C-alpha positions as CSV (number, residue, x, y, z in Angstrom):
1,M,-44.8,56.4,-101.1
2,T,-46.2,58.7,-98.3
3,S,-49.0,61.1,-98.1
4,K,-46.5,64.0,-98.2
5,L,-45.2,63.0,-101.6
6,K,-46.5,63.7,-105.1
7,Y,-46.6,61.0,-107.8
8,D,-45.7,61.4,-111.4
9,I,-46.5,57.9,-112.6
10,E,-50.2,57.5,-113.4
11,L,-51.2,54.3,-111.7
12,P,-54.6,52.7,-112.6
13,A,-55.9,53.3,-109.1
14,H,-55.4,55.9,-106.4
15,V,-52.2,55.5,-104.5
16,S,-54.1,55.9,-101.2
17,Y,-56.2,52.9,-102.2
18,I,-53.1,50.8,-103.0
19,L,-51.5,51.6,-99.7
20,K,-54.5,50.4,-97.8
21,Q,-54.3,46.9,-99.4
22,D,-52.2,44.0,-98.0
23,F,-51.4,43.0,-101.6
24,W,-51.7,44.8,-104.9
25,M,-50.5,43.8,-108.4
26,Y,-49.8,45.7,-111.6
27,E,-49.1,43.7,-114.7
28,H,-47.2,44.7,-117.9
29,L,-45.6,47.9,-116.8
30,N,-44.0,49.2,-120.1
31,S,-41.7,51.9,-121.3
32,S,-44.6,54.3,-122.2
33,V,-45.7,54.4,-118.5
34,L,-42.1,55.2,-117.4
35,L,-41.2,57.5,-120.3
36,G,-39.7,60.7,-119.0
37,R,-40.2,59.7,-115.3
38,H,-36.7,60.3,-114.1
39,R,-37.4,62.0,-110.8
40,P,-36.5,60.1,-107.6
41,M,-39.4,58.1,-106.1
42,K,-39.5,57.1,-102.5
43,F,-41.4,54.0,-101.4
44,S,-43.2,53.4,-98.1
45,S,-44.2,49.8,-99.0
46,C,-42.2,46.8,-100.2
47,V,-42.3,46.3,-103.9
48,S,-41.2,43.2,-105.8
49,V,-40.7,43.6,-109.6
50,Y,-40.4,40.8,-112.2
51,I,-38.9,42.1,-115.4
52,R,-39.7,39.8,-118.3
53,R,-38.2,41.7,-121.2
54,G,-36.0,44.7,-122.0
55,E,-33.5,46.5,-119.8
56,C,-33.2,49.7,-117.8
57,R,-30.6,51.8,-115.9
58,A,-31.6,52.9,-112.4
59,E,-30.3,53.9,-109.0
60,I,-31.7,52.3,-106.0
61,N,-30.5,54.0,-102.8
62,L,-27.7,55.6,-104.8
63,V,-26.4,52.3,-106.1
64,K,-26.3,52.2,-109.9
65,Y,-27.7,49.1,-111.7
66,D,-27.7,48.0,-115.3
67,I,-30.8,45.9,-115.1
68,K,-31.5,43.3,-117.8
69,A,-34.3,40.8,-118.2
70,P,-35.1,38.3,-116.9
71,C,-34.6,39.4,-113.3
72,M,-36.1,40.4,-110.0
73,V,-35.9,43.8,-108.4
74,N,-36.7,44.2,-104.7
75,I,-37.4,47.7,-103.4
76,G,-37.8,48.1,-99.6
77,V,-39.5,50.6,-97.4
78,G,-37.8,53.9,-97.5
79,H,-35.8,53.0,-100.6
80,I,-35.4,55.7,-103.3
81,L,-35.6,54.7,-107.0
82,Q,-34.5,56.8,-109.9
83,T,-34.5,55.5,-113.5
84,S,-32.4,57.1,-116.2
85,Y,-33.2,54.8,-119.2
86,V,-35.9,52.2,-120.1
87,S,-35.7,50.2,-123.3
88,P,-38.7,50.3,-125.7
89,D,-39.4,46.6,-125.3
90,F,-39.5,46.8,-121.5
91,D,-42.2,44.6,-119.8
92,A,-42.5,44.1,-116.1
93,S,-45.0,43.2,-113.4
94,F,-44.8,44.1,-109.8
95,M,-46.5,43.5,-106.5
96,V,-46.9,45.9,-103.5
97,L,-46.8,44.3,-100.1
98,S,-48.1,45.8,-96.9
99,K,-46.1,45.8,-93.7
100,R,-48.5,43.2,-92.3
101,M,-47.8,40.9,-95.2
102,T,-44.0,41.4,-95.2
103,D,-44.0,40.7,-91.4
104,S,-45.9,37.4,-92.1
105,L,-43.5,36.4,-94.9
106,F,-40.6,37.2,-92.6
107,M,-42.0,34.8,-90.0
108,Y,-41.9,31.9,-92.5
109,M,-38.8,32.7,-94.5
110,N,-36.3,34.5,-92.1
111,S,-34.3,31.3,-91.4
112,A,-33.4,30.9,-95.1
113,P,-30.0,32.6,-96.0
114,E,-31.5,33.6,-99.4
115,F,-34.2,35.6,-97.7
116,V,-31.5,37.7,-96.0
117,L,-29.8,38.1,-99.4
118,A,-33.0,39.3,-101.0
119,H,-33.0,42.2,-98.6
120,R,-29.3,43.0,-99.1
121,Y,-29.3,42.8,-103.0
122,A,-31.8,44.8,-104.9
123,V,-31.4,43.0,-108.2
124,A,-31.2,39.2,-108.8
125,P,-31.0,37.5,-112.2
126,I,-33.6,34.8,-113.2
127,A,-32.4,31.7,-115.1
128,A,-34.0,31.4,-118.5
129,E,-35.5,28.0,-117.5
130,D,-37.3,29.6,-114.5
131,T,-39.2,32.3,-116.4
132,E,-42.2,30.1,-117.0
133,A,-42.4,29.4,-113.3
134,F,-42.4,33.2,-112.6
135,D,-45.2,33.7,-115.2
136,R,-47.3,31.0,-113.5
137,H,-46.6,32.5,-110.1
138,Y,-47.9,35.9,-111.1
139,T,-50.9,34.3,-112.9
140,T,-51.7,32.3,-109.7
141,L,-51.3,35.4,-107.5
142,K,-53.7,37.4,-109.7
143,A,-56.3,34.6,-109.6
144,I,-56.0,34.3,-105.8
145,S,-56.3,38.1,-105.3
146,N,-59.5,38.1,-107.4
147,E,-61.2,35.7,-105.0
148,V,-63.0,38.5,-103.2
149,D,-65.2,36.0,-101.3
150,N,-62.3,34.1,-99.9
151,R,-62.1,34.9,-96.2
152,H,-58.6,33.3,-96.1
153,L,-57.3,35.5,-98.9
154,F,-54.4,37.0,-96.9
155,H,-53.1,33.6,-96.0
156,A,-53.6,32.2,-99.5
157,I,-51.4,34.9,-101.0
158,C,-48.8,34.6,-98.2
159,F,-48.5,30.8,-98.7
160,E,-48.2,31.1,-102.5
161,I,-45.4,33.6,-102.1
162,V,-43.6,31.5,-99.5
163,A,-44.0,28.3,-101.5
164,F,-42.7,29.9,-104.6
165,F,-39.7,31.4,-102.7
166,F,-38.6,27.9,-101.6
167,R,-39.3,26.3,-105.0
168,T,-37.8,28.9,-107.3
169,I,-36.8,32.3,-106.0
170,Y,-34.0,31.0,-103.7
171,K,-32.1,30.0,-106.8
172,C,-31.8,33.6,-108.0
173,Y,-29.4,34.4,-105.1
174,R,-26.8,31.7,-105.6
175,L,-24.4,34.1,-107.2
176,H,-24.7,36.6,-104.4
177,S,-24.3,33.8,-101.9
178,E,-20.8,33.2,-103.3
179,Q,-19.9,36.9,-103.3
180,I,-20.6,37.5,-99.6
181,K,-18.0,35.0,-98.6
182,H,-15.4,37.7,-99.3
183,R,-14.8,39.7,-96.1
184,Q,-14.4,43.1,-97.8
185,S,-17.7,42.8,-99.7
186,F,-19.4,41.8,-96.5
187,I,-18.1,44.9,-94.6
188,S,-19.3,47.3,-97.4
189,Q,-22.7,45.7,-97.5
190,Q,-23.1,46.0,-93.7
191,F,-22.0,49.6,-93.8
192,L,-24.5,50.5,-96.5
193,L,-27.3,48.8,-94.6
194,L,-26.4,50.8,-91.5
195,V,-26.3,54.1,-93.4
196,Q,-29.7,53.4,-94.9
197,M,-31.1,52.9,-91.4
198,H,-29.3,55.8,-89.6
199,F,-28.2,58.5,-92.0
200,R,-31.0,60.9,-90.8
201,H,-29.5,60.8,-87.3
202,E,-25.9,59.9,-87.7
203,R,-23.7,61.8,-90.3
204,F,-20.3,61.1,-88.8
205,L,-18.1,58.1,-89.5
206,D,-17.3,57.4,-85.8
207,F,-20.8,55.9,-85.3
208,Y,-20.5,53.4,-88.2
209,A,-17.0,52.4,-87.5
210,A,-17.8,51.7,-83.8
211,H,-20.9,49.7,-84.8
212,L,-18.8,47.5,-87.1
213,G,-15.9,47.2,-84.7
214,L,-13.5,48.8,-87.2
215,T,-11.2,51.8,-87.3
216,K,-12.5,54.8,-89.4
217,K,-9.5,54.5,-91.7
218,H,-10.0,50.8,-92.3
219,L,-13.7,51.2,-92.9
220,S,-13.3,54.1,-95.3
221,R,-10.5,52.4,-97.3
222,T,-12.5,49.1,-97.6
223,V,-15.7,50.9,-98.7
224,K,-13.7,53.0,-101.2
225,D,-12.0,49.9,-102.7
226,Q,-15.4,48.0,-103.0
227,T,-17.7,50.8,-104.2
228,G,-15.5,53.7,-105.6
229,Y,-16.8,56.1,-102.9
230,T,-15.5,56.7,-99.4
231,A,-17.7,56.0,-96.4
232,V,-18.2,59.7,-95.7
233,E,-19.2,60.3,-99.4
234,W,-21.8,57.5,-99.0
235,I,-23.3,59.2,-95.9
236,E,-23.4,62.5,-97.7
237,R,-25.0,61.0,-100.8
238,F,-27.8,59.5,-98.7
239,V,-28.5,62.7,-96.8
240,I,-28.5,64.8,-99.9
241,L,-30.7,62.5,-101.9
242,E,-33.2,62.4,-99.1
243,A,-33.1,66.2,-98.9
244,K,-33.6,66.5,-102.7
245,V,-36.7,64.2,-102.5
246,M,-38.2,66.2,-99.7
247,L,-37.5,69.5,-101.4
248,K,-39.0,68.5,-104.7
249,S,-41.8,66.1,-103.6
250,S,-43.1,67.4,-100.3
251,T,-44.8,70.5,-98.9
252,L,-42.4,70.6,-95.9
253,T,-40.7,73.9,-95.3
254,I,-36.9,74.0,-95.5
255,Q,-36.8,74.4,-91.7
256,Q,-39.0,71.3,-91.3
257,I,-36.7,69.3,-93.7
258,A,-33.7,70.4,-91.6
259,E,-35.4,69.1,-88.5
260,E,-36.4,65.8,-90.2
261,L,-32.7,65.3,-91.1
262,H,-31.7,66.3,-87.5
263,F,-29.6,69.3,-88.4
264,P,-29.1,71.7,-85.5
265,S,-30.4,74.6,-87.6
266,Q,-31.7,75.5,-91.0
267,S,-28.5,77.5,-91.6
268,L,-26.3,74.5,-91.0
269,F,-28.5,72.4,-93.3
270,G,-28.3,75.1,-96.0
271,K,-24.5,75.2,-95.8
272,Y,-24.2,71.4,-95.9
273,F,-26.6,71.2,-98.9
274,K,-24.8,73.9,-100.8
275,K,-21.4,72.4,-100.2
276,N,-22.6,69.1,-101.8
277,V,-25.0,70.4,-104.5
278,G,-23.7,73.8,-105.4
279,M,-26.9,75.7,-104.7
280,T,-29.0,76.4,-101.6
281,P,-32.1,74.3,-100.7
282,K,-34.3,77.2,-101.8
283,E,-32.5,77.5,-105.1
284,Y,-32.8,73.8,-105.7
285,R,-36.5,73.7,-104.9
286,N,-37.2,76.5,-107.3
287,H,-34.8,75.3,-110.0
């Protein structure tokens, strides 16, 4: 979410207001709100979603997820979400956290292995016996956030989230904790994290292979085995998705988008885009 982007979900308050808050909650997001909203949405704040009922299919940073309740979904700064299906009984609540708040949470929780996993894995299942605890957590957060006269409101919210993380949330990442013990899975996850951080500047595999201390061949084969796409294909997918979001949801010119993505010229950006999409950036914007 940035000032350059348009929004096609009608939130109950202005987005500019939400982005000025350290903490903002929305309860009972349902399928009627999301119906037909299938365009990519880019986030400039961290969002944590608690899905109580129903299911959906979505891509988060180009990774496809079949999401079934009860579960948590964590969307980070710069992540792009695109939903393709939401069940009629879908019910979720979410919280938006400012950078100031996420930095404070990091200070208290960064030593926990599960905190690292929460950033690495977008979706985590919630055990049936823990759903009541999640309901109470959201009720408590809502009550705290309504204490407008509390001068310690920021810290009260932070400590509620931290306490709940160490009481309950950490259990949601036990399965992922077992999975990352496998070397190949770890390499793929590290590669995708690097691509998310650097794809605007680095489009060639040499950079990523050197960063991970691997040969290009080994990295590409490992990523292909684990994800179904080669390493180069992942880089291209990130670049193209970012370009699509900018073309559809911003007022930037095609020349400015080429510069944002660090292409030497608009012409080279146009050729790169057409090779991957089948149409020029201008055709895609007007399509």
